[in-house]
PDB file of N, CA, C, O and CB in Angstrom:
ATOM      1  N   MET A   1     -14.965 -20.044 -39.655  1.00  0.00           N
ATOM      2  CA  MET A   1     -14.271 -21.106 -38.983  1.00  0.00           C
ATOM      3  C   MET A   1     -13.894 -22.152 -40.038  1.00  0.00           C
ATOM      4  O   MET A   1     -14.728 -22.571 -40.840  1.00  0.00           O
ATOM      5  CB  MET A   1     -15.142 -21.717 -37.841  1.00  0.00           C
ATOM      6  N   ILE A   2     -12.643 -22.558 -40.021  1.00  0.00           N
ATOM      7  CA  ILE A   2     -12.168 -23.589 -40.938  1.00  0.00           C
ATOM      8  C   ILE A   2     -12.456 -24.960 -40.332  1.00  0.00           C
ATOM      9  O   ILE A   2     -12.117 -25.233 -39.181  1.00  0.00           O
ATOM     10  CB  ILE A   2     -10.645 -23.418 -41.235  1.00  0.00           C
ATOM     11  N   ILE A   3     -13.085 -25.810 -41.131  1.00  0.00           N
ATOM     12  CA  ILE A   3     -13.391 -27.176 -40.719  1.00  0.00           C
ATOM     13  C   ILE A   3     -12.365 -28.105 -41.372  1.00  0.00           C
ATOM     14  O   ILE A   3     -12.314 -28.181 -42.599  1.00  0.00           O
ATOM     15  CB  ILE A   3     -14.861 -27.580 -41.113  1.00  0.00           C
ATOM     16  N   PRO A   4     -11.558 -28.803 -40.598  1.00  0.00           N
ATOM     17  CA  PRO A   4     -10.589 -29.733 -41.203  1.00  0.00           C
ATOM     18  C   PRO A   4     -11.317 -30.811 -42.001  1.00  0.00           C
ATOM     19  O   PRO A   4     -12.175 -31.512 -41.464  1.00  0.00           O
ATOM     20  CB  PRO A   4      -9.697 -30.386 -40.110  1.00  0.00           C
ATOM     21  N   HIS A   5     -10.980 -30.941 -43.269  1.00  0.00           N
ATOM     22  CA  HIS A   5     -11.704 -31.888 -44.120  1.00  0.00           C
ATOM     23  C   HIS A   5     -11.504 -33.329 -43.676  1.00  0.00           C
ATOM     24  O   HIS A   5     -12.351 -34.180 -43.947  1.00  0.00           O
ATOM     25  CB  HIS A   5     -11.264 -31.735 -45.560  1.00  0.00           C
ATOM     26  N   ARG A   6     -10.424 -33.609 -43.014  1.00  0.00           N
ATOM     27  CA  ARG A   6     -10.166 -34.976 -42.549  1.00  0.00           C
ATOM     28  C   ARG A   6     -11.056 -35.350 -41.355  1.00  0.00           C
ATOM     29  O   ARG A   6     -11.163 -36.522 -40.995  1.00  0.00           O
ATOM     30  CB  ARG A   6      -8.689 -35.130 -42.165  1.00  0.00           C
ATOM     31  N   ASP A   7     -11.691 -34.340 -40.745  1.00  0.00           N
ATOM     32  CA  ASP A   7     -12.601 -34.606 -39.627  1.00  0.00           C
ATOM     33  C   ASP A   7     -13.986 -35.043 -40.104  1.00  0.00           C
ATOM     34  O   ASP A   7     -14.786 -35.538 -39.309  1.00  0.00           O
ATOM     35  CB  ASP A   7     -12.727 -33.365 -38.752  1.00  0.00           C
ATOM     36  N   LEU A   8     -14.272 -34.866 -41.383  1.00  0.00           N
ATOM     37  CA  LEU A   8     -15.575 -35.223 -41.920  1.00  0.00           C
ATOM     38  C   LEU A   8     -15.581 -36.692 -42.334  1.00  0.00           C
ATOM     39  O   LEU A   8     -14.556 -37.235 -42.746  1.00  0.00           O
ATOM     40  CB  LEU A   8     -15.939 -34.319 -43.116  1.00  0.00           C
ATOM     41  N   GLU A   9     -16.737 -37.320 -42.222  1.00  0.00           N
ATOM     42  CA  GLU A   9     -16.883 -38.676 -42.727  1.00  0.00           C
ATOM     43  C   GLU A   9     -16.698 -38.641 -44.238  1.00  0.00           C
ATOM     44  O   GLU A   9     -17.021 -37.645 -44.884  1.00  0.00           O
ATOM     45  CB  GLU A   9     -18.269 -39.281 -42.342  1.00  0.00           C
ATOM     46  N   ALA A  10     -16.182 -39.721 -44.795  1.00  0.00           N
ATOM     47  CA  ALA A  10     -15.867 -39.770 -46.230  1.00  0.00           C
ATOM     48  C   ALA A  10     -17.074 -39.425 -47.097  1.00  0.00           C
ATOM     49  O   ALA A  10     -16.948 -38.657 -48.051  1.00  0.00           O
ATOM     50  CB  ALA A  10     -15.348 -41.153 -46.605  1.00  0.00           C
ATOM     51  N   ALA A  11     -18.232 -39.978 -46.779  1.00  0.00           N
ATOM     52  CA  ALA A  11     -19.430 -39.713 -47.584  1.00  0.00           C
ATOM     53  C   ALA A  11     -19.856 -38.255 -47.478  1.00  0.00           C
ATOM     54  O   ALA A  11     -20.286 -37.661 -48.466  1.00  0.00           O
ATOM     55  CB  ALA A  11     -20.581 -40.624 -47.147  1.00  0.00           C
ATOM     56  N   THR A  12     -19.739 -37.677 -46.293  1.00  0.00           N
ATOM     57  CA  THR A  12     -20.101 -36.272 -46.098  1.00  0.00           C
ATOM     58  C   THR A  12     -19.184 -35.374 -46.916  1.00  0.00           C
ATOM     59  O   THR A  12     -19.646 -34.440 -47.572  1.00  0.00           O
ATOM     60  CB  THR A  12     -20.031 -35.892 -44.605  1.00  0.00           C
ATOM     61  N   LEU A  13     -17.888 -35.655 -46.877  1.00  0.00           N
ATOM     62  CA  LEU A  13     -16.929 -34.858 -47.641  1.00  0.00           C
ATOM     63  C   LEU A  13     -17.209 -34.979 -49.134  1.00  0.00           C
ATOM     64  O   LEU A  13     -17.203 -33.979 -49.851  1.00  0.00           O
ATOM     65  CB  LEU A  13     -15.486 -35.299 -47.331  1.00  0.00           C
ATOM     66  N   THR A  14     -17.450 -36.180 -49.596  1.00  0.00           N
ATOM     67  CA  THR A  14     -17.740 -36.377 -51.019  1.00  0.00           C
ATOM     68  C   THR A  14     -18.995 -35.614 -51.422  1.00  0.00           C
ATOM     69  O   THR A  14     -19.008 -34.956 -52.462  1.00  0.00           O
ATOM     70  CB  THR A  14     -17.906 -37.874 -51.336  1.00  0.00           C
ATOM     71  N   ASN A  15     -20.044 -35.690 -50.618  1.00  0.00           N
ATOM     72  CA  ASN A  15     -21.279 -34.958 -50.917  1.00  0.00           C
ATOM     73  C   ASN A  15     -21.046 -33.455 -50.948  1.00  0.00           C
ATOM     74  O   ASN A  15     -21.576 -32.759 -51.815  1.00  0.00           O
ATOM     75  CB  ASN A  15     -22.355 -35.292 -49.889  1.00  0.00           C
ATOM     76  N   LEU A  16     -20.258 -32.953 -50.009  1.00  0.00           N
ATOM     77  CA  LEU A  16     -19.955 -31.525 -49.964  1.00  0.00           C
ATOM     78  C   LEU A  16     -19.193 -31.091 -51.212  1.00  0.00           C
ATOM     79  O   LEU A  16     -19.514 -30.066 -51.814  1.00  0.00           O
ATOM     80  CB  LEU A  16     -19.145 -31.189 -48.706  1.00  0.00           C
ATOM     81  N   ILE A  17     -18.197 -31.861 -51.596  1.00  0.00           N
ATOM     82  CA  ILE A  17     -17.412 -31.529 -52.787  1.00  0.00           C
ATOM     83  C   ILE A  17     -18.279 -31.619 -54.039  1.00  0.00           C
ATOM     84  O   ILE A  17     -18.198 -30.751 -54.909  1.00  0.00           O
ATOM     85  CB  ILE A  17     -16.192 -32.466 -52.913  1.00  0.00           C
ATOM     86  N   GLU A  18     -19.106 -32.656 -54.140  1.00  0.00           N
ATOM     87  CA  GLU A  18     -19.977 -32.788 -55.312  1.00  0.00           C
ATOM     88  C   GLU A  18     -20.933 -31.604 -55.418  1.00  0.00           C
ATOM     89  O   GLU A  18     -21.157 -31.078 -56.508  1.00  0.00           O
ATOM     90  CB  GLU A  18     -20.772 -34.101 -55.245  1.00  0.00           C
ATOM     91  N   GLU A  19     -21.487 -31.193 -54.302  1.00  0.00           N
ATOM     92  CA  GLU A  19     -22.387 -30.034 -54.307  1.00  0.00           C
ATOM     93  C   GLU A  19     -21.624 -28.789 -54.741  1.00  0.00           C
ATOM     94  O   GLU A  19     -22.139 -27.979 -55.512  1.00  0.00           O
ATOM     95  CB  GLU A  19     -23.021 -29.818 -52.905  1.00  0.00           C
ATOM     96  N   PHE A  20     -20.410 -28.636 -54.256  1.00  0.00           N
ATOM     97  CA  PHE A  20     -19.597 -27.472 -54.602  1.00  0.00           C
ATOM     98  C   PHE A  20     -19.278 -27.428 -56.090  1.00  0.00           C
ATOM     99  O   PHE A  20     -19.452 -26.388 -56.725  1.00  0.00           O
ATOM    100  CB  PHE A  20     -18.307 -27.476 -53.798  1.00  0.00           C
ATOM    101  N   VAL A  21     -18.813 -28.542 -56.659  1.00  0.00           N
ATOM    102  CA  VAL A  21     -18.387 -28.524 -58.062  1.00  0.00           C
ATOM    103  C   VAL A  21     -19.558 -28.486 -59.032  1.00  0.00           C
ATOM    104  O   VAL A  21     -19.366 -28.208 -60.216  1.00  0.00           O
ATOM    105  CB  VAL A  21     -17.534 -29.733 -58.357  1.00  0.00           C
ATOM    106  N   SER A  22     -20.765 -28.761 -58.555  1.00  0.00           N
ATOM    107  CA  SER A  22     -21.911 -28.713 -59.454  1.00  0.00           C
ATOM    108  C   SER A  22     -22.740 -27.441 -59.301  1.00  0.00           C
ATOM    109  O   SER A  22     -23.782 -27.297 -59.940  1.00  0.00           O
ATOM    110  CB  SER A  22     -22.783 -29.910 -59.221  1.00  0.00           C
ATOM    111  N   ARG A  23     -22.285 -26.530 -58.463  1.00  0.00           N
ATOM    112  CA  ARG A  23     -22.979 -25.242 -58.329  1.00  0.00           C
ATOM    113  C   ARG A  23     -22.870 -24.445 -59.611  1.00  0.00           C
ATOM    114  O   ARG A  23     -21.893 -24.555 -60.352  1.00  0.00           O
ATOM    115  CB  ARG A  23     -22.408 -24.432 -57.157  1.00  0.00           C
ATOM    116  N   GLU A  24     -23.872 -23.655 -59.856  1.00  0.00           N
ATOM    117  CA  GLU A  24     -23.820 -22.735 -60.993  1.00  0.00           C
ATOM    118  C   GLU A  24     -22.687 -21.748 -60.752  1.00  0.00           C
ATOM    119  O   GLU A  24     -22.533 -21.226 -59.648  1.00  0.00           O
ATOM    120  CB  GLU A  24     -25.187 -21.988 -61.191  1.00  0.00           C
ATOM    121  N   GLY A  25     -21.903 -21.498 -61.779  1.00  0.00           N
ATOM    122  CA  GLY A  25     -20.795 -20.560 -61.649  1.00  0.00           C
ATOM    123  C   GLY A  25     -19.470 -21.215 -61.328  1.00  0.00           C
ATOM    124  O   GLY A  25     -18.451 -20.530 -61.245  1.00  0.00           O
ATOM    125  N   THR A  26     -19.459 -22.532 -61.146  1.00  0.00           N
ATOM    126  CA  THR A  26     -18.191 -23.213 -60.867  1.00  0.00           C
ATOM    127  C   THR A  26     -17.681 -23.958 -62.088  1.00  0.00           C
ATOM    128  O   THR A  26     -16.685 -24.676 -62.000  1.00  0.00           O
ATOM    129  CB  THR A  26     -18.352 -24.182 -59.698  1.00  0.00           C
ATOM    130  N   ASP A  27     -18.345 -23.801 -63.223  1.00  0.00           N
ATOM    131  CA  ASP A  27     -17.904 -24.472 -64.444  1.00  0.00           C
ATOM    132  C   ASP A  27     -16.556 -23.910 -64.862  1.00  0.00           C
ATOM    133  O   ASP A  27     -16.409 -22.699 -65.024  1.00  0.00           O
ATOM    134  CB  ASP A  27     -18.945 -24.305 -65.582  1.00  0.00           C
ATOM    135  N   ASN A  28     -15.578 -24.778 -65.037  1.00  0.00           N
ATOM    136  CA  ASN A  28     -14.232 -24.323 -65.376  1.00  0.00           C
ATOM    137  C   ASN A  28     -14.000 -24.228 -66.875  1.00  0.00           C
ATOM    138  O   ASN A  28     -12.887 -23.937 -67.313  1.00  0.00           O
ATOM    139  CB  ASN A  28     -13.214 -25.245 -64.769  1.00  0.00           C
ATOM    140  N   GLY A  29     -15.041 -24.472 -67.668  1.00  0.00           N
ATOM    141  CA  GLY A  29     -14.904 -24.373 -69.115  1.00  0.00           C
ATOM    142  C   GLY A  29     -14.362 -25.631 -69.767  1.00  0.00           C
ATOM    143  O   GLY A  29     -14.231 -25.683 -70.990  1.00  0.00           O
ATOM    144  N   TYR A  30     -14.050 -26.634 -68.984  1.00  0.00           N
ATOM    145  CA  TYR A  30     -13.558 -27.904 -69.506  1.00  0.00           C
ATOM    146  C   TYR A  30     -14.668 -28.938 -69.413  1.00  0.00           C
ATOM    147  O   TYR A  30     -15.659 -28.744 -68.708  1.00  0.00           O
ATOM    148  CB  TYR A  30     -12.297 -28.376 -68.735  1.00  0.00           C
ATOM    149  N   ASP A  31     -14.492 -30.022 -70.123  1.00  0.00           N
ATOM    150  CA  ASP A  31     -15.489 -31.084 -70.117  1.00  0.00           C
ATOM    151  C   ASP A  31     -15.141 -32.170 -69.111  1.00  0.00           C
ATOM    152  O   ASP A  31     -15.363 -33.353 -69.370  1.00  0.00           O
ATOM    153  CB  ASP A  31     -15.626 -31.687 -71.505  1.00  0.00           C
ATOM    154  N   ASP A  32     -14.601 -31.778 -67.976  1.00  0.00           N
ATOM    155  CA  ASP A  32     -14.240 -32.752 -66.946  1.00  0.00           C
ATOM    156  C   ASP A  32     -15.507 -33.394 -66.386  1.00  0.00           C
ATOM    157  O   ASP A  32     -16.542 -32.742 -66.244  1.00  0.00           O
ATOM    158  CB  ASP A  32     -13.418 -32.079 -65.810  1.00  0.00           C
ATOM    159  N   SER A  33     -15.406 -34.669 -66.074  1.00  0.00           N
ATOM    160  CA  SER A  33     -16.528 -35.375 -65.446  1.00  0.00           C
ATOM    161  C   SER A  33     -16.650 -34.912 -63.989  1.00  0.00           C
ATOM    162  O   SER A  33     -15.748 -34.282 -63.438  1.00  0.00           O
ATOM    163  CB  SER A  33     -16.331 -36.933 -65.523  1.00  0.00           C
ATOM    164  N   LEU A  34     -17.785 -35.242 -63.395  1.00  0.00           N
ATOM    165  CA  LEU A  34     -17.993 -34.925 -61.984  1.00  0.00           C
ATOM    166  C   LEU A  34     -16.897 -35.567 -61.146  1.00  0.00           C
ATOM    167  O   LEU A  34     -16.362 -34.935 -60.235  1.00  0.00           O
ATOM    168  CB  LEU A  34     -19.388 -35.401 -61.511  1.00  0.00           C
ATOM    169  N   GLU A  35     -16.562 -36.803 -61.442  1.00  0.00           N
ATOM    170  CA  GLU A  35     -15.518 -37.511 -60.688  1.00  0.00           C
ATOM    171  C   GLU A  35     -14.177 -36.798 -60.792  1.00  0.00           C
ATOM    172  O   GLU A  35     -13.455 -36.691 -59.801  1.00  0.00           O
ATOM    173  CB  GLU A  35     -15.380 -38.952 -61.191  1.00  0.00           C
ATOM    174  N   GLN A  36     -13.837 -36.308 -61.983  1.00  0.00           N
ATOM    175  CA  GLN A  36     -12.564 -35.595 -62.163  1.00  0.00           C
ATOM    176  C   GLN A  36     -12.563 -34.288 -61.377  1.00  0.00           C
ATOM    177  O   GLN A  36     -11.554 -33.928 -60.771  1.00  0.00           O
ATOM    178  CB  GLN A  36     -12.305 -35.314 -63.660  1.00  0.00           C
ATOM    179  N   ARG A  37     -13.683 -33.583 -61.384  1.00  0.00           N
ATOM    180  CA  ARG A  37     -13.764 -32.314 -60.655  1.00  0.00           C
ATOM    181  C   ARG A  37     -13.704 -32.542 -59.151  1.00  0.00           C
ATOM    182  O   ARG A  37     -13.062 -31.780 -58.427  1.00  0.00           O
ATOM    183  CB  ARG A  37     -15.052 -31.565 -61.020  1.00  0.00           C
ATOM    184  N   VAL A  38     -14.377 -33.597 -58.679  1.00  0.00           N
ATOM    185  CA  VAL A  38     -14.325 -33.945 -57.254  1.00  0.00           C
ATOM    186  C   VAL A  38     -12.891 -34.297 -56.859  1.00  0.00           C
ATOM    187  O   VAL A  38     -12.410 -33.849 -55.819  1.00  0.00           O
ATOM    188  CB  VAL A  38     -15.282 -35.131 -56.939  1.00  0.00           C
ATOM    189  N   SER A  39     -12.216 -35.084 -57.669  1.00  0.00           N
ATOM    190  CA  SER A  39     -10.831 -35.462 -57.374  1.00  0.00           C
ATOM    191  C   SER A  39      -9.916 -34.250 -57.323  1.00  0.00           C
ATOM    192  O   SER A  39      -9.032 -34.176 -56.470  1.00  0.00           O
ATOM    193  CB  SER A  39     -10.319 -36.448 -58.415  1.00  0.00           C
ATOM    194  N   ALA A  40     -10.118 -33.299 -58.227  1.00  0.00           N
ATOM    195  CA  ALA A  40      -9.285 -32.095 -58.249  1.00  0.00           C
ATOM    196  C   ALA A  40      -9.474 -31.282 -56.970  1.00  0.00           C
ATOM    197  O   ALA A  40      -8.501 -30.785 -56.403  1.00  0.00           O
ATOM    198  CB  ALA A  40      -9.618 -31.233 -59.481  1.00  0.00           C
ATOM    199  N   VAL A  41     -10.706 -31.145 -56.519  1.00  0.00           N
ATOM    200  CA  VAL A  41     -10.967 -30.390 -55.282  1.00  0.00           C
ATOM    201  C   VAL A  41     -10.413 -31.145 -54.083  1.00  0.00           C
ATOM    202  O   VAL A  41      -9.856 -30.539 -53.168  1.00  0.00           O
ATOM    203  CB  VAL A  41     -12.487 -30.133 -55.099  1.00  0.00           C
ATOM    204  N   ARG A  42     -10.562 -32.450 -54.085  1.00  0.00           N
ATOM    205  CA  ARG A  42     -10.020 -33.250 -52.979  1.00  0.00           C
ATOM    206  C   ARG A  42      -8.498 -33.087 -52.883  1.00  0.00           C
ATOM    207  O   ARG A  42      -7.952 -32.996 -51.784  1.00  0.00           O
ATOM    208  CB  ARG A  42     -10.386 -34.744 -53.164  1.00  0.00           C
ATOM    209  N   ARG A  43      -7.820 -33.051 -54.024  1.00  0.00           N
ATOM    210  CA  ARG A  43      -6.359 -32.838 -54.025  1.00  0.00           C
ATOM    211  C   ARG A  43      -6.019 -31.465 -53.452  1.00  0.00           C
ATOM    212  O   ARG A  43      -5.057 -31.335 -52.696  1.00  0.00           O
ATOM    213  CB  ARG A  43      -5.785 -32.972 -55.463  1.00  0.00           C
ATOM    214  N   LEU A  44      -6.792 -30.447 -53.799  1.00  0.00           N
ATOM    215  CA  LEU A  44      -6.555 -29.106 -53.250  1.00  0.00           C
ATOM    216  C   LEU A  44      -6.714 -29.114 -51.732  1.00  0.00           C
ATOM    217  O   LEU A  44      -5.923 -28.496 -51.019  1.00  0.00           O
ATOM    218  CB  LEU A  44      -7.524 -28.079 -53.882  1.00  0.00           C
ATOM    219  N   LEU A  45      -7.727 -29.808 -51.242  1.00  0.00           N
ATOM    220  CA  LEU A  45      -7.934 -29.913 -49.795  1.00  0.00           C
ATOM    221  C   LEU A  45      -6.789 -30.672 -49.135  1.00  0.00           C
ATOM    222  O   LEU A  45      -6.287 -30.258 -48.090  1.00  0.00           O
ATOM    223  CB  LEU A  45      -9.271 -30.608 -49.491  1.00  0.00           C
ATOM    224  N   ASP A  46      -6.378 -31.777 -49.739  1.00  0.00           N
ATOM    225  CA  ASP A  46      -5.283 -32.583 -49.174  1.00  0.00           C
ATOM    226  C   ASP A  46      -3.981 -31.802 -49.102  1.00  0.00           C
ATOM    227  O   ASP A  46      -3.207 -31.969 -48.159  1.00  0.00           O
ATOM    228  CB  ASP A  46      -5.075 -33.845 -50.003  1.00  0.00           C
ATOM    229  N   ARG A  47      -3.734 -30.950 -50.091  1.00  0.00           N
ATOM    230  CA  ARG A  47      -2.498 -30.151 -50.117  1.00  0.00           C
ATOM    231  C   ARG A  47      -2.609 -28.886 -49.274  1.00  0.00           C
ATOM    232  O   ARG A  47      -1.620 -28.174 -49.098  1.00  0.00           O
ATOM    233  CB  ARG A  47      -2.148 -29.776 -51.549  1.00  0.00           C
ATOM    234  N   GLY A  48      -3.790 -28.600 -48.755  1.00  0.00           N
ATOM    235  CA  GLY A  48      -3.969 -27.400 -47.943  1.00  0.00           C
ATOM    236  C   GLY A  48      -4.155 -26.143 -48.761  1.00  0.00           C
ATOM    237  O   GLY A  48      -4.126 -25.042 -48.211  1.00  0.00           O
ATOM    238  N   GLU A  49      -4.346 -26.279 -50.059  1.00  0.00           N
ATOM    239  CA  GLU A  49      -4.547 -25.116 -50.922  1.00  0.00           C
ATOM    240  C   GLU A  49      -5.994 -24.629 -50.889  1.00  0.00           C
ATOM    241  O   GLU A  49      -6.283 -23.487 -51.246  1.00  0.00           O
ATOM    242  CB  GLU A  49      -4.146 -25.449 -52.354  1.00  0.00           C
ATOM    243  N   ALA A  50      -6.892 -25.501 -50.459  1.00  0.00           N
ATOM    244  CA  ALA A  50      -8.296 -25.142 -50.289  1.00  0.00           C
ATOM    245  C   ALA A  50      -8.720 -25.595 -48.897  1.00  0.00           C
ATOM    246  O   ALA A  50      -8.139 -26.519 -48.328  1.00  0.00           O
ATOM    247  CB  ALA A  50      -9.200 -25.789 -51.404  1.00  0.00           C
ATOM    248  N   VAL A  51      -9.733 -24.937 -48.361  1.00  0.00           N
ATOM    249  CA  VAL A  51     -10.244 -25.272 -47.030  1.00  0.00           C
ATOM    250  C   VAL A  51     -11.765 -25.263 -47.059  1.00  0.00           C
ATOM    251  O   VAL A  51     -12.386 -24.673 -47.942  1.00  0.00           O
ATOM    252  CB  VAL A  51      -9.711 -24.280 -45.959  1.00  0.00           C
ATOM    253  N   ILE A  52     -12.342 -25.928 -46.076  1.00  0.00           N
ATOM    254  CA  ILE A  52     -13.784 -25.894 -45.884  1.00  0.00           C
ATOM    255  C   ILE A  52     -14.056 -24.809 -44.858  1.00  0.00           C
ATOM    256  O   ILE A  52     -13.533 -24.840 -43.744  1.00  0.00           O
ATOM    257  CB  ILE A  52     -14.354 -27.292 -45.423  1.00  0.00           C
ATOM    258  N   LEU A  53     -14.872 -23.860 -45.246  1.00  0.00           N
ATOM    259  CA  LEU A  53     -15.131 -22.697 -44.404  1.00  0.00           C
ATOM    260  C   LEU A  53     -16.590 -22.665 -43.979  1.00  0.00           C
ATOM    261  O   LEU A  53     -17.487 -22.631 -44.822  1.00  0.00           O
ATOM    262  CB  LEU A  53     -14.760 -21.401 -45.139  1.00  0.00           C
ATOM    263  N   TYR A  54     -16.825 -22.677 -42.676  1.00  0.00           N
ATOM    264  CA  TYR A  54     -18.169 -22.544 -42.123  1.00  0.00           C
ATOM    265  C   TYR A  54     -18.358 -21.102 -41.712  1.00  0.00           C
ATOM    266  O   TYR A  54     -17.540 -20.543 -40.982  1.00  0.00           O
ATOM    267  CB  TYR A  54     -18.397 -23.509 -40.916  1.00  0.00           C
ATOM    268  N   THR A  55     -19.441 -20.496 -42.182  1.00  0.00           N
ATOM    269  CA  THR A  55     -19.756 -19.117 -41.834  1.00  0.00           C
ATOM    270  C   THR A  55     -20.952 -19.130 -40.893  1.00  0.00           C
ATOM    271  O   THR A  55     -22.064 -19.482 -41.287  1.00  0.00           O
ATOM    272  CB  THR A  55     -20.048 -18.257 -43.109  1.00  0.00           C
ATOM    273  N   GLN A  56     -20.712 -18.747 -39.655  1.00  0.00           N
ATOM    274  CA  GLN A  56     -21.745 -18.812 -38.632  1.00  0.00           C
ATOM    275  C   GLN A  56     -22.895 -17.845 -38.933  1.00  0.00           C
ATOM    276  O   GLN A  56     -24.054 -18.167 -38.671  1.00  0.00           O
ATOM    277  CB  GLN A  56     -21.145 -18.505 -37.262  1.00  0.00           C
ATOM    278  N   LEU A  57     -22.592 -16.689 -39.468  1.00  0.00           N
ATOM    279  CA  LEU A  57     -23.621 -15.684 -39.735  1.00  0.00           C
ATOM    280  C   LEU A  57     -24.704 -16.230 -40.663  1.00  0.00           C
ATOM    281  O   LEU A  57     -25.894 -16.014 -40.433  1.00  0.00           O
ATOM    282  CB  LEU A  57     -22.990 -14.431 -40.347  1.00  0.00           C
ATOM    283  N   THR A  58     -24.289 -16.932 -41.705  1.00  0.00           N
ATOM    284  CA  THR A  58     -25.249 -17.473 -42.678  1.00  0.00           C
ATOM    285  C   THR A  58     -25.482 -18.971 -42.487  1.00  0.00           C
ATOM    286  O   THR A  58     -26.279 -19.581 -43.200  1.00  0.00           O
ATOM    287  CB  THR A  58     -24.758 -17.209 -44.099  1.00  0.00           C
ATOM    288  N   GLU A  59     -24.782 -19.550 -41.526  1.00  0.00           N
ATOM    289  CA  GLU A  59     -24.847 -20.984 -41.265  1.00  0.00           C
ATOM    290  C   GLU A  59     -24.657 -21.776 -42.553  1.00  0.00           C
ATOM    291  O   GLU A  59     -25.427 -22.683 -42.870  1.00  0.00           O
ATOM    292  CB  GLU A  59     -26.185 -21.351 -40.609  1.00  0.00           C
ATOM    293  N   SER A  60     -23.602 -21.405 -43.290  1.00  0.00           N
ATOM    294  CA  SER A  60     -23.324 -22.062 -44.564  1.00  0.00           C
ATOM    295  C   SER A  60     -21.890 -22.580 -44.589  1.00  0.00           C
ATOM    296  O   SER A  60     -21.021 -22.128 -43.843  1.00  0.00           O
ATOM    297  CB  SER A  60     -23.567 -21.094 -45.739  1.00  0.00           C
ATOM    298  N   VAL A  61     -21.683 -23.535 -45.466  1.00  0.00           N
ATOM    299  CA  VAL A  61     -20.370 -24.144 -45.643  1.00  0.00           C
ATOM    300  C   VAL A  61     -19.963 -23.936 -47.091  1.00  0.00           C
ATOM    301  O   VAL A  61     -20.780 -24.063 -48.003  1.00  0.00           O
ATOM    302  CB  VAL A  61     -20.380 -25.669 -45.263  1.00  0.00           C
ATOM    303  N   ASN A  62     -18.694 -23.616 -47.294  1.00  0.00           N
ATOM    304  CA  ASN A  62     -18.180 -23.408 -48.634  1.00  0.00           C
ATOM    305  C   ASN A  62     -16.747 -23.913 -48.692  1.00  0.00           C
ATOM    306  O   ASN A  62     -16.073 -24.031 -47.669  1.00  0.00           O
ATOM    307  CB  ASN A  62     -18.262 -21.916 -49.040  1.00  0.00           C
ATOM    308  N   ILE A  63     -16.300 -24.204 -49.888  1.00  0.00           N
ATOM    309  CA  ILE A  63     -14.905 -24.564 -50.110  1.00  0.00           C
ATOM    310  C   ILE A  63     -14.252 -23.367 -50.780  1.00  0.00           C
ATOM    311  O   ILE A  63     -14.723 -22.885 -51.810  1.00  0.00           O
ATOM    312  CB  ILE A  63     -14.762 -25.877 -50.986  1.00  0.00           C
ATOM    313  N   VAL A  64     -13.172 -22.894 -50.192  1.00  0.00           N
ATOM    314  CA  VAL A  64     -12.486 -21.715 -50.719  1.00  0.00           C
ATOM    315  C   VAL A  64     -10.990 -21.986 -50.802  1.00  0.00           C
ATOM    316  O   VAL A  64     -10.446 -22.811 -50.067  1.00  0.00           O
ATOM    317  CB  VAL A  64     -12.765 -20.472 -49.838  1.00  0.00           C
ATOM    318  N   LEU A  65     -10.350 -21.282 -51.701  1.00  0.00           N
ATOM    319  CA  LEU A  65      -8.896 -21.358 -51.772  1.00  0.00           C
ATOM    320  C   LEU A  65      -8.310 -20.641 -50.569  1.00  0.00           C
ATOM    321  O   LEU A  65      -8.771 -19.565 -50.189  1.00  0.00           O
ATOM    322  CB  LEU A  65      -8.364 -20.745 -53.098  1.00  0.00           C
ATOM    323  N   ARG A  66      -7.308 -21.236 -49.983  1.00  0.00           N
ATOM    324  CA  ARG A  66      -6.683 -20.641 -48.790  1.00  0.00           C
ATOM    325  C   ARG A  66      -6.168 -19.230 -49.097  1.00  0.00           C
ATOM    326  O   ARG A  66      -6.221 -18.353 -48.235  1.00  0.00           O
ATOM    327  CB  ARG A  66      -5.520 -21.536 -48.282  1.00  0.00           C
ATOM    328  N   ARG A  67      -5.675 -19.010 -50.306  1.00  0.00           N
ATOM    329  CA  ARG A  67      -5.141 -17.700 -50.655  1.00  0.00           C
ATOM    330  C   ARG A  67      -6.217 -16.622 -50.683  1.00  0.00           C
ATOM    331  O   ARG A  67      -5.897 -15.435 -50.627  1.00  0.00           O
ATOM    332  CB  ARG A  67      -4.453 -17.766 -51.995  1.00  0.00           C
ATOM    333  N   ASP A  68      -7.490 -17.013 -50.769  1.00  0.00           N
ATOM    334  CA  ASP A  68      -8.589 -16.064 -50.803  1.00  0.00           C
ATOM    335  C   ASP A  68      -9.140 -15.732 -49.428  1.00  0.00           C
ATOM    336  O   ASP A  68     -10.041 -14.903 -49.301  1.00  0.00           O
ATOM    337  CB  ASP A  68      -9.683 -16.595 -51.658  1.00  0.00           C
ATOM    338  N   LEU A  69      -8.604 -16.374 -48.395  1.00  0.00           N
ATOM    339  CA  LEU A  69      -9.048 -16.079 -47.034  1.00  0.00           C
ATOM    340  C   LEU A  69      -8.464 -14.744 -46.579  1.00  0.00           C
ATOM    341  O   LEU A  69      -7.324 -14.418 -46.908  1.00  0.00           O
ATOM    342  CB  LEU A  69      -8.635 -17.214 -46.062  1.00  0.00           C
ATOM    343  N   PRO A  70      -9.244 -13.976 -45.824  1.00  0.00           N
ATOM    344  CA  PRO A  70      -8.688 -12.720 -45.300  1.00  0.00           C
ATOM    345  C   PRO A  70      -7.565 -13.009 -44.315  1.00  0.00           C
ATOM    346  O   PRO A  70      -7.587 -14.015 -43.605  1.00  0.00           O
ATOM    347  CB  PRO A  70      -9.789 -11.875 -44.620  1.00  0.00           C
ATOM    348  N   GLU A  71      -6.600 -12.127 -44.281  1.00  0.00           N
ATOM    349  CA  GLU A  71      -5.490 -12.261 -43.337  1.00  0.00           C
ATOM    350  C   GLU A  71      -6.014 -12.156 -41.919  1.00  0.00           C
ATOM    351  O   GLU A  71      -6.849 -11.304 -41.616  1.00  0.00           O
ATOM    352  CB  GLU A  71      -4.407 -11.189 -43.595  1.00  0.00           C
ATOM    353  N   GLU A  72      -5.517 -13.031 -41.048  1.00  0.00           N
ATOM    354  CA  GLU A  72      -5.887 -12.949 -39.640  1.00  0.00           C
ATOM    355  C   GLU A  72      -4.951 -11.964 -38.958  1.00  0.00           C
ATOM    356  O   GLU A  72      -3.764 -11.889 -39.274  1.00  0.00           O
ATOM    357  CB  GLU A  72      -5.828 -14.351 -38.953  1.00  0.00           C
ATOM    358  N   SER A  73      -5.508 -11.211 -38.017  1.00  0.00           N
ATOM    359  CA  SER A  73      -4.654 -10.231 -37.322  1.00  0.00           C
ATOM    360  C   SER A  73      -4.098 -10.791 -36.046  1.00  0.00           C
ATOM    361  O   SER A  73      -3.362 -10.102 -35.339  1.00  0.00           O
ATOM    362  CB  SER A  73      -5.425  -8.963 -37.021  1.00  0.00           C
TER     363      SER A  73
END
């Protein structure tokens, strides 16, 4: 289920993005600060290129690129 990022409180969204960009395996190889990485993800969400995805099976939330979502039938 896609959760509209604009429906989240500002602090909740910021915390979610910070957790996402600081996960192991999300290092982009650049020396961007946490603030720069958070801003980049926020821009992707604002443009609709990334979405917040809630997975009921694992009760987890993740940020994914829209292009990586499976096609809906």
